[in-house]
PDBQT receptor file of N, H, CA, C and O in Angstrom, charges set to zero:
ATOM      1  N   MET A   1       0.847  -1.174   0.000  1.00  0.00    +0.000 N 
ATOM      2  CA  MET A   1       0.000   0.000   0.000  1.00  0.00    +0.000 C 
ATOM      3  C   MET A   1       0.891   1.236   0.000  1.00  0.00    +0.000 C 
ATOM      4  O   MET A   1       1.886   1.298   0.723  1.00  0.00    +0.000 OA
ATOM      5  N   SER A   2       0.530   2.198  -0.803  1.00  0.00    +0.000 N 
ATOM      6  H   SER A   2      -0.278   2.147  -1.390  1.00  0.00    +0.000 HD
ATOM      7  CA  SER A   2       1.254   3.463  -0.824  1.00  0.00    +0.000 C 
ATOM      8  C   SER A   2       0.533   4.480   0.058  1.00  0.00    +0.000 C 
ATOM      9  O   SER A   2      -0.626   4.291   0.426  1.00  0.00    +0.000 OA
ATOM     10  N   ILE A   3       1.227   5.543   0.384  1.00  0.00    +0.000 N 
ATOM     11  H   ILE A   3       2.169   5.697   0.085  1.00  0.00    +0.000 HD
ATOM     12  CA  ILE A   3       0.599   6.630   1.150  1.00  0.00    +0.000 C 
ATOM     13  C   ILE A   3      -0.599   7.154   0.383  1.00  0.00    +0.000 C 
ATOM     14  O   ILE A   3      -1.652   7.424   0.961  1.00  0.00    +0.000 OA
ATOM     15  N   ARG A   4      -0.432   7.292  -0.900  1.00  0.00    +0.000 N 
ATOM     16  H   ARG A   4       0.424   7.072  -1.369  1.00  0.00    +0.000 HD
ATOM     17  CA  ARG A   4      -1.503   7.800  -1.768  1.00  0.00    +0.000 C 
ATOM     18  C   ARG A   4      -2.769   6.949  -1.634  1.00  0.00    +0.000 C 
ATOM     19  O   ARG A   4      -3.864   7.474  -1.435  1.00  0.00    +0.000 OA
ATOM     20  N   HIS A   5      -2.602   5.644  -1.745  1.00  0.00    +0.000 N 
ATOM     21  H   HIS A   5      -1.712   5.218  -1.907  1.00  0.00    +0.000 HD
ATOM     22  CA  HIS A   5      -3.760   4.751  -1.660  1.00  0.00    +0.000 C 
ATOM     23  C   HIS A   5      -4.351   4.719  -0.254  1.00  0.00    +0.000 C 
ATOM     24  O   HIS A   5      -5.568   4.646  -0.084  1.00  0.00    +0.000 OA
ATOM     25  N   GLY A   6      -3.491   4.774   0.735  1.00  0.00    +0.000 N 
ATOM     26  H   GLY A   6      -2.503   4.834   0.596  1.00  0.00    +0.000 HD
ATOM     27  CA  GLY A   6      -3.975   4.802   2.112  1.00  0.00    +0.000 C 
ATOM     28  C   GLY A   6      -4.814   6.035   2.395  1.00  0.00    +0.000 C 
ATOM     29  O   GLY A   6      -5.865   5.942   3.030  1.00  0.00    +0.000 OA
ATOM     30  N   LEU A   7      -4.353   7.197   1.926  1.00  0.00    +0.000 N 
ATOM     31  H   LEU A   7      -3.499   7.272   1.411  1.00  0.00    +0.000 HD
ATOM     32  CA  LEU A   7      -5.114   8.431   2.137  1.00  0.00    +0.000 C 
ATOM     33  C   LEU A   7      -6.424   8.410   1.360  1.00  0.00    +0.000 C 
ATOM     34  O   LEU A   7      -7.451   8.867   1.860  1.00  0.00    +0.000 OA
ATOM     35  N   LEU A   8      -6.392   7.885   0.152  1.00  0.00    +0.000 N 
ATOM     36  H   LEU A   8      -5.557   7.513  -0.254  1.00  0.00    +0.000 HD
ATOM     37  CA  LEU A   8      -7.632   7.785  -0.627  1.00  0.00    +0.000 C 
ATOM     38  C   LEU A   8      -8.651   6.893   0.075  1.00  0.00    +0.000 C 
ATOM     39  O   LEU A   8      -9.844   7.196   0.081  1.00  0.00    +0.000 OA
ATOM     40  N   ALA A   9      -8.187   5.806   0.659  1.00  0.00    +0.000 N 
ATOM     41  H   ALA A   9      -7.217   5.561   0.654  1.00  0.00    +0.000 HD
ATOM     42  CA  ALA A   9      -9.097   4.911   1.379  1.00  0.00    +0.000 C 
ATOM     43  C   ALA A   9      -9.728   5.626   2.569  1.00  0.00    +0.000 C 
ATOM     44  O   ALA A   9     -10.913   5.442   2.847  1.00  0.00    +0.000 OA
ATOM     45  N   LEU A  10      -8.948   6.434   3.267  1.00  0.00    +0.000 N 
ATOM     46  H   LEU A  10      -7.985   6.583   3.041  1.00  0.00    +0.000 HD
ATOM     47  CA  LEU A  10      -9.486   7.180   4.403  1.00  0.00    +0.000 C 
ATOM     48  C   LEU A  10     -10.456   8.263   3.945  1.00  0.00    +0.000 C 
ATOM     49  O   LEU A  10     -11.466   8.514   4.603  1.00  0.00    +0.000 OA
ATOM     50  N   LEU A  11     -10.157   8.898   2.832  1.00  0.00    +0.000 N 
ATOM     51  H   LEU A  11      -9.337   8.695   2.298  1.00  0.00    +0.000 HD
ATOM     52  CA  LEU A  11     -11.014   9.973   2.324  1.00  0.00    +0.000 C 
ATOM     53  C   LEU A  11     -12.317   9.444   1.733  1.00  0.00    +0.000 C 
ATOM     54  O   LEU A  11     -13.279  10.193   1.561  1.00  0.00    +0.000 OA
ATOM     55  N   GLU A  12     -12.340   8.166   1.429  1.00  0.00    +0.000 N 
ATOM     56  H   GLU A  12     -11.559   7.557   1.569  1.00  0.00    +0.000 HD
ATOM     57  CA  GLU A  12     -13.555   7.557   0.895  1.00  0.00    +0.000 C 
ATOM     58  C   GLU A  12     -14.711   7.677   1.890  1.00  0.00    +0.000 C 
ATOM     59  O   GLU A  12     -15.877   7.705   1.497  1.00  0.00    +0.000 OA
ATOM     60  N   ARG A  13     -14.377   7.747   3.175  1.00  0.00    +0.000 N 
ATOM     61  H   ARG A  13     -13.430   7.724   3.494  1.00  0.00    +0.000 HD
ATOM     62  CA  ARG A  13     -15.391   7.874   4.229  1.00  0.00    +0.000 C 
ATOM     63  C   ARG A  13     -15.891   9.305   4.391  1.00  0.00    +0.000 C 
ATOM     64  O   ARG A  13     -16.899   9.537   5.059  1.00  0.00    +0.000 OA
ATOM     65  N   GLY A  14     -15.200  10.259   3.792  1.00  0.00    +0.000 N 
ATOM     66  H   GLY A  14     -14.381  10.071   3.250  1.00  0.00    +0.000 HD
ATOM     67  CA  GLY A  14     -15.611  11.655   3.896  1.00  0.00    +0.000 C 
ATOM     68  C   GLY A  14     -14.414  12.563   4.114  1.00  0.00    +0.000 C 
ATOM     69  O   GLY A  14     -13.299  12.088   4.325  1.00  0.00    +0.000 OA
ATOM     70  N   PRO A  15     -14.644  13.872   4.063  1.00  0.00    +0.000 N 
ATOM     71  CA  PRO A  15     -13.549  14.833   4.201  1.00  0.00    +0.000 C 
ATOM     72  C   PRO A  15     -12.898  14.767   5.586  1.00  0.00    +0.000 C 
ATOM     73  O   PRO A  15     -13.555  14.491   6.590  1.00  0.00    +0.000 OA
ATOM     74  N   ARG A  16     -11.604  15.024   5.608  1.00  0.00    +0.000 N 
ATOM     75  H   ARG A  16     -11.070  15.248   4.792  1.00  0.00    +0.000 HD
ATOM     76  CA  ARG A  16     -10.833  15.027   6.855  1.00  0.00    +0.000 C 
ATOM     77  C   ARG A  16      -9.769  16.127   6.762  1.00  0.00    +0.000 C 
ATOM     78  O   ARG A  16      -9.337  16.498   5.671  1.00  0.00    +0.000 OA
ATOM     79  N   TYR A  17      -9.365  16.629   7.909  1.00  0.00    +0.000 N 
ATOM     80  H   TYR A  17      -9.717  16.327   8.795  1.00  0.00    +0.000 HD
ATOM     81  CA  TYR A  17      -8.211  17.522   7.979  1.00  0.00    +0.000 C 
ATOM     82  C   TYR A  17      -6.948  16.682   7.862  1.00  0.00    +0.000 C 
ATOM     83  O   TYR A  17      -6.959  15.484   8.146  1.00  0.00    +0.000 OA
ATOM     84  N   GLY A  18      -5.856  17.321   7.441  1.00  0.00    +0.000 N 
ATOM     85  H   GLY A  18      -5.847  18.294   7.211  1.00  0.00    +0.000 HD
ATOM     86  CA  GLY A  18      -4.593  16.609   7.299  1.00  0.00    +0.000 C 
ATOM     87  C   GLY A  18      -4.140  15.920   8.569  1.00  0.00    +0.000 C 
ATOM     88  O   GLY A  18      -3.656  14.789   8.528  1.00  0.00    +0.000 OA
ATOM     89  N   SER A  19      -4.295  16.592   9.694  1.00  0.00    +0.000 N 
ATOM     90  H   SER A  19      -4.688  17.511   9.727  1.00  0.00    +0.000 HD
ATOM     91  CA  SER A  19      -3.873  15.981  10.963  1.00  0.00    +0.000 C 
ATOM     92  C   SER A  19      -4.732  14.768  11.312  1.00  0.00    +0.000 C 
ATOM     93  O   SER A  19      -4.241  13.805  11.901  1.00  0.00    +0.000 OA
ATOM     94  N   GLN A  20      -6.014  14.817  10.948  1.00  0.00    +0.000 N 
ATOM     95  H   GLN A  20      -6.412  15.599  10.470  1.00  0.00    +0.000 HD
ATOM     96  CA  GLN A  20      -6.893  13.662  11.181  1.00  0.00    +0.000 C 
ATOM     97  C   GLN A  20      -6.468  12.489  10.307  1.00  0.00    +0.000 C 
ATOM     98  O   GLN A  20      -6.446  11.343  10.757  1.00  0.00    +0.000 OA
ATOM     99  N   LEU A  21      -6.132  12.784   9.058  1.00  0.00    +0.000 N 
ATOM    100  H   LEU A  21      -6.149  13.714   8.693  1.00  0.00    +0.000 HD
ATOM    101  CA  LEU A  21      -5.674  11.731   8.150  1.00  0.00    +0.000 C 
ATOM    102  C   LEU A  21      -4.398  11.085   8.679  1.00  0.00    +0.000 C 
ATOM    103  O   LEU A  21      -4.261   9.862   8.668  1.00  0.00    +0.000 OA
ATOM    104  N   ARG A  22      -3.477  11.909   9.138  1.00  0.00    +0.000 N 
ATOM    105  H   ARG A  22      -3.589  12.903   9.147  1.00  0.00    +0.000 HD
ATOM    106  CA  ARG A  22      -2.212  11.398   9.672  1.00  0.00    +0.000 C 
ATOM    107  C   ARG A  22      -2.459  10.487  10.870  1.00  0.00    +0.000 C 
ATOM    108  O   ARG A  22      -1.915   9.385  10.935  1.00  0.00    +0.000 OA
ATOM    109  N   THR A  23      -3.264  10.936  11.804  1.00  0.00    +0.000 N 
ATOM    110  H   THR A  23      -3.706  11.831  11.751  1.00  0.00    +0.000 HD
ATOM    111  CA  THR A  23      -3.546  10.160  13.011  1.00  0.00    +0.000 C 
ATOM    112  C   THR A  23      -4.213   8.834  12.672  1.00  0.00    +0.000 C 
ATOM    113  O   THR A  23      -3.834   7.788  13.199  1.00  0.00    +0.000 OA
ATOM    114  N   GLU A  24      -5.203   8.881  11.794  1.00  0.00    +0.000 N 
ATOM    115  H   GLU A  24      -5.511   9.731  11.366  1.00  0.00    +0.000 HD
ATOM    116  CA  GLU A  24      -5.923   7.652  11.440  1.00  0.00    +0.000 C 
ATOM    117  C   GLU A  24      -5.032   6.699  10.646  1.00  0.00    +0.000 C 
ATOM    118  O   GLU A  24      -5.079   5.487  10.858  1.00  0.00    +0.000 OA
ATOM    119  N   PHE A  25      -4.223   7.234   9.736  1.00  0.00    +0.000 N 
ATOM    120  H   PHE A  25      -4.184   8.218   9.563  1.00  0.00    +0.000 HD
ATOM    121  CA  PHE A  25      -3.300   6.420   8.950  1.00  0.00    +0.000 C 
ATOM    122  C   PHE A  25      -2.335   5.686   9.877  1.00  0.00    +0.000 C 
ATOM    123  O   PHE A  25      -2.135   4.478   9.746  1.00  0.00    +0.000 OA
ATOM    124  N   GLU A  26      -1.736   6.425  10.816  1.00  0.00    +0.000 N 
ATOM    125  H   GLU A  26      -1.899   7.406  10.922  1.00  0.00    +0.000 HD
ATOM    126  CA  GLU A  26      -0.784   5.807  11.738  1.00  0.00    +0.000 C 
ATOM    127  C   GLU A  26      -1.466   4.791  12.650  1.00  0.00    +0.000 C 
ATOM    128  O   GLU A  26      -0.881   3.762  12.988  1.00  0.00    +0.000 OA
ATOM    129  N   SER A  27      -2.679   5.077  13.038  1.00  0.00    +0.000 N 
ATOM    130  H   SER A  27      -3.154   5.912  12.763  1.00  0.00    +0.000 HD
ATOM    131  CA  SER A  27      -3.429   4.142  13.880  1.00  0.00    +0.000 C 
ATOM    132  C   SER A  27      -3.688   2.835  13.142  1.00  0.00    +0.000 C 
ATOM    133  O   SER A  27      -3.565   1.753  13.716  1.00  0.00    +0.000 OA
ATOM    134  N   ARG A  28      -4.043   2.942  11.884  1.00  0.00    +0.000 N 
ATOM    135  H   ARG A  28      -4.143   3.821  11.419  1.00  0.00    +0.000 HD
ATOM    136  CA  ARG A  28      -4.369   1.742  11.104  1.00  0.00    +0.000 C 
ATOM    137  C   ARG A  28      -3.139   0.940  10.695  1.00  0.00    +0.000 C 
ATOM    138  O   ARG A  28      -3.235  -0.263  10.451  1.00  0.00    +0.000 OA
ATOM    139  N   THR A  29      -1.979   1.604  10.619  1.00  0.00    +0.000 N 
ATOM    140  H   THR A  29      -1.902   2.581  10.818  1.00  0.00    +0.000 HD
ATOM    141  CA  THR A  29      -0.753   0.881  10.277  1.00  0.00    +0.000 C 
ATOM    142  C   THR A  29       0.036   0.492  11.518  1.00  0.00    +0.000 C 
ATOM    143  O   THR A  29       1.154  -0.012  11.414  1.00  0.00    +0.000 OA
ATOM    144  N   GLY A  30      -0.543   0.725  12.691  1.00  0.00    +0.000 N 
ATOM    145  H   GLY A  30      -1.451   1.134  12.776  1.00  0.00    +0.000 HD
ATOM    146  CA  GLY A  30       0.140   0.378  13.931  1.00  0.00    +0.000 C 
ATOM    147  C   GLY A  30       1.378   1.220  14.182  1.00  0.00    +0.000 C 
ATOM    148  O   GLY A  30       2.310   0.777  14.854  1.00  0.00    +0.000 OA
ATOM    149  N   SER A  31       1.389   2.421  13.651  1.00  0.00    +0.000 N 
ATOM    150  H   SER A  31       0.632   2.780  13.105  1.00  0.00    +0.000 HD
ATOM    151  CA  SER A  31       2.524   3.355  13.778  1.00  0.00    +0.000 C 
ATOM    152  C   SER A  31       3.815   2.796  13.191  1.00  0.00    +0.000 C 
ATOM    153  O   SER A  31       4.897   3.304  13.487  1.00  0.00    +0.000 OA
ATOM    154  N   THR A  32       3.716   1.759  12.364  1.00  0.00    +0.000 N 
ATOM    155  H   THR A  32       2.837   1.347  12.124  1.00  0.00    +0.000 HD
ATOM    156  CA  THR A  32       4.911   1.227  11.709  1.00  0.00    +0.000 C 
ATOM    157  C   THR A  32       5.271   2.042  10.474  1.00  0.00    +0.000 C 
ATOM    158  O   THR A  32       6.361   1.893   9.922  1.00  0.00    +0.000 OA
ATOM    159  N   TRP A  33       4.358   2.898  10.043  1.00  0.00    +0.000 N 
ATOM    160  H   TRP A  33       3.472   3.018  10.491  1.00  0.00    +0.000 HD
ATOM    161  CA  TRP A  33       4.590   3.742   8.878  1.00  0.00    +0.000 C 
ATOM    162  C   TRP A  33       4.281   5.184   9.277  1.00  0.00    +0.000 C 
ATOM    163  O   TRP A  33       3.222   5.710   8.933  1.00  0.00    +0.000 OA
ATOM    164  N   PRO A  34       5.211   5.831  10.009  1.00  0.00    +0.000 N 
ATOM    165  CA  PRO A  34       4.930   7.180  10.495  1.00  0.00    +0.000 C 
ATOM    166  C   PRO A  34       4.887   8.202   9.355  1.00  0.00    +0.000 C 
ATOM    167  O   PRO A  34       5.679   8.139   8.414  1.00  0.00    +0.000 OA
ATOM    168  N   LEU A  35       3.969   9.118   9.460  1.00  0.00    +0.000 N 
ATOM    169  H   LEU A  35       3.326   9.169  10.225  1.00  0.00    +0.000 HD
ATOM    170  CA  LEU A  35       3.819  10.201   8.483  1.00  0.00    +0.000 C 
ATOM    171  C   LEU A  35       3.980  11.528   9.192  1.00  0.00    +0.000 C 
ATOM    172  O   LEU A  35       3.638  11.659  10.367  1.00  0.00    +0.000 OA
ATOM    173  N   ASN A  36       4.501  12.514   8.478  1.00  0.00    +0.000 N 
ATOM    174  H   ASN A  36       4.778  12.408   7.523  1.00  0.00    +0.000 HD
ATOM    175  CA  ASN A  36       4.412  13.855   9.024  1.00  0.00    +0.000 C 
ATOM    176  C   ASN A  36       3.334  14.587   8.228  1.00  0.00    +0.000 C 
ATOM    177  O   ASN A  36       2.984  14.184   7.118  1.00  0.00    +0.000 OA
ATOM    178  N   VAL A  37       2.825  15.645   8.798  1.00  0.00    +0.000 N 
ATOM    179  H   VAL A  37       3.110  15.972   9.699  1.00  0.00    +0.000 HD
ATOM    180  CA  VAL A  37       1.712  16.357   8.169  1.00  0.00    +0.000 C 
ATOM    181  C   VAL A  37       2.120  16.895   6.799  1.00  0.00    +0.000 C 
ATOM    182  O   VAL A  37       1.287  16.987   5.898  1.00  0.00    +0.000 OA
ATOM    183  N   GLY A  38       3.392  17.250   6.636  1.00  0.00    +0.000 N 
ATOM    184  H   GLY A  38       4.070  17.175   7.368  1.00  0.00    +0.000 HD
ATOM    185  CA  GLY A  38       3.872  17.730   5.338  1.00  0.00    +0.000 C 
ATOM    186  C   GLY A  38       3.692  16.695   4.241  1.00  0.00    +0.000 C 
ATOM    187  O   GLY A  38       3.312  17.034   3.120  1.00  0.00    +0.000 OA
ATOM    188  N   GLN A  39       3.962  15.433   4.558  1.00  0.00    +0.000 N 
ATOM    189  H   GLN A  39       4.270  15.158   5.469  1.00  0.00    +0.000 HD
ATOM    190  CA  GLN A  39       3.760  14.356   3.581  1.00  0.00    +0.000 C 
ATOM    191  C   GLN A  39       2.293  14.238   3.200  1.00  0.00    +0.000 C 
ATOM    192  O   GLN A  39       1.956  14.020   2.036  1.00  0.00    +0.000 OA
ATOM    193  N   VAL A  40       1.429  14.384   4.192  1.00  0.00    +0.000 N 
ATOM    194  H   VAL A  40       1.703  14.561   5.137  1.00  0.00    +0.000 HD
ATOM    195  CA  VAL A  40      -0.008  14.274   3.938  1.00  0.00    +0.000 C 
ATOM    196  C   VAL A  40      -0.441  15.365   2.966  1.00  0.00    +0.000 C 
ATOM    197  O   VAL A  40      -1.106  15.080   1.970  1.00  0.00    +0.000 OA
ATOM    198  N   TYR A  41      -0.067  16.613   3.250  1.00  0.00    +0.000 N 
ATOM    199  H   TYR A  41       0.473  16.844   4.060  1.00  0.00    +0.000 HD
ATOM    200  CA  TYR A  41      -0.505  17.718   2.397  1.00  0.00    +0.000 C 
ATOM    201  C   TYR A  41       0.142  17.671   1.016  1.00  0.00    +0.000 C 
ATOM    202  O   TYR A  41      -0.492  18.041   0.028  1.00  0.00    +0.000 OA
ATOM    203  N   THR A  42       1.389  17.225   0.933  1.00  0.00    +0.000 N 
ATOM    204  H   THR A  42       1.904  16.925   1.736  1.00  0.00    +0.000 HD
ATOM    205  CA  THR A  42       2.034  17.070  -0.372  1.00  0.00    +0.000 C 
ATOM    206  C   THR A  42       1.304  16.022  -1.201  1.00  0.00    +0.000 C 
ATOM    207  O   THR A  42       1.048  16.231  -2.387  1.00  0.00    +0.000 OA
ATOM    208  N   THR A  43       0.970  14.903  -0.581  1.00  0.00    +0.000 N 
ATOM    209  H   THR A  43       1.178  14.734   0.382  1.00  0.00    +0.000 HD
ATOM    210  CA  THR A  43       0.256  13.834  -1.279  1.00  0.00    +0.000 C 
ATOM    211  C   THR A  43      -1.137  14.286  -1.690  1.00  0.00    +0.000 C 
ATOM    212  O   THR A  43      -1.579  13.987  -2.799  1.00  0.00    +0.000 OA
ATOM    213  N   LEU A  44      -1.833  14.999  -0.815  1.00  0.00    +0.000 N 
ATOM    214  H   LEU A  44      -1.474  15.242   0.086  1.00  0.00    +0.000 HD
ATOM    215  CA  LEU A  44      -3.166  15.513  -1.163  1.00  0.00    +0.000 C 
ATOM    216  C   LEU A  44      -3.082  16.480  -2.339  1.00  0.00    +0.000 C 
ATOM    217  O   LEU A  44      -3.940  16.460  -3.222  1.00  0.00    +0.000 OA
ATOM    218  N   GLY A  45      -2.060  17.320  -2.356  1.00  0.00    +0.000 N 
ATOM    219  H   GLY A  45      -1.364  17.336  -1.640  1.00  0.00    +0.000 HD
ATOM    220  CA  GLY A  45      -1.871  18.246  -3.472  1.00  0.00    +0.000 C 
ATOM    221  C   GLY A  45      -1.651  17.515  -4.786  1.00  0.00    +0.000 C 
ATOM    222  O   GLY A  45      -2.180  17.915  -5.823  1.00  0.00    +0.000 OA
ATOM    223  N   ARG A  46      -0.874  16.451  -4.740  1.00  0.00    +0.000 N 
ATOM    224  H   ARG A  46      -0.444  16.126  -3.898  1.00  0.00    +0.000 HD
ATOM    225  CA  ARG A  46      -0.630  15.659  -5.954  1.00  0.00    +0.000 C 
ATOM    226  C   ARG A  46      -1.897  14.948  -6.418  1.00  0.00    +0.000 C 
ATOM    227  O   ARG A  46      -2.169  14.866  -7.616  1.00  0.00    +0.000 OA
ATOM    228  N   LEU A  47      -2.663  14.440  -5.469  1.00  0.00    +0.000 N 
ATOM    229  H   LEU A  47      -2.442  14.506  -4.496  1.00  0.00    +0.000 HD
ATOM    230  CA  LEU A  47      -3.925  13.786  -5.829  1.00  0.00    +0.000 C 
ATOM    231  C   LEU A  47      -4.863  14.777  -6.513  1.00  0.00    +0.000 C 
ATOM    232  O   LEU A  47      -5.505  14.452  -7.512  1.00  0.00    +0.000 OA
ATOM    233  N   GLU A  48      -4.934  15.971  -5.971  1.00  0.00    +0.000 N 
ATOM    234  H   GLU A  48      -4.413  16.235  -5.160  1.00  0.00    +0.000 HD
ATOM    235  CA  GLU A  48      -5.797  16.996  -6.563  1.00  0.00    +0.000 C 
ATOM    236  C   GLU A  48      -5.299  17.386  -7.951  1.00  0.00    +0.000 C 
ATOM    237  O   GLU A  48      -6.091  17.527  -8.883  1.00  0.00    +0.000 OA
ATOM    238  N   ARG A  49      -3.995  17.560  -8.085  1.00  0.00    +0.000 N 
ATOM    239  H   ARG A  49      -3.351  17.446  -7.327  1.00  0.00    +0.000 HD
ATOM    240  CA  ARG A  49      -3.402  17.946  -9.361  1.00  0.00    +0.000 C 
ATOM    241  C   ARG A  49      -3.616  16.875 -10.435  1.00  0.00    +0.000 C 
ATOM    242  O   ARG A  49      -3.945  17.185 -11.580  1.00  0.00    +0.000 OA
ATOM    243  N   ASP A  50      -3.424  15.614 -10.047  1.00  0.00    +0.000 N 
ATOM    244  H   ASP A  50      -3.157  15.362  -9.117  1.00  0.00    +0.000 HD
ATOM    245  CA  ASP A  50      -3.499  14.515 -11.007  1.00  0.00    +0.000 C 
ATOM    246  C   ASP A  50      -4.923  14.058 -11.299  1.00  0.00    +0.000 C 
ATOM    247  O   ASP A  50      -5.168  13.315 -12.250  1.00  0.00    +0.000 OA
ATOM    248  N   GLY A  51      -5.847  14.510 -10.476  1.00  0.00    +0.000 N 
ATOM    249  H   GLY A  51      -5.648  15.113  -9.704  1.00  0.00    +0.000 HD
ATOM    250  CA  GLY A  51      -7.255  14.160 -10.696  1.00  0.00    +0.000 C 
ATOM    251  C   GLY A  51      -7.527  12.804 -10.225  1.00  0.00    +0.000 C 
ATOM    252  O   GLY A  51      -8.659  12.331 -10.326  1.00  0.00    +0.000 OA
TER     253      GLY A  51
């Protein structure tokens, strides 16, 4: 699973703030895949840009 796909799966449930996405992502991966908020917003920007 990529960060991109993980965030898309979380967003499928509805809109979230970046910090909420980070917290939920880390919770679901057991904190084995730590994210910083910058990664979340960079990935969201790319998703928006790429459609």
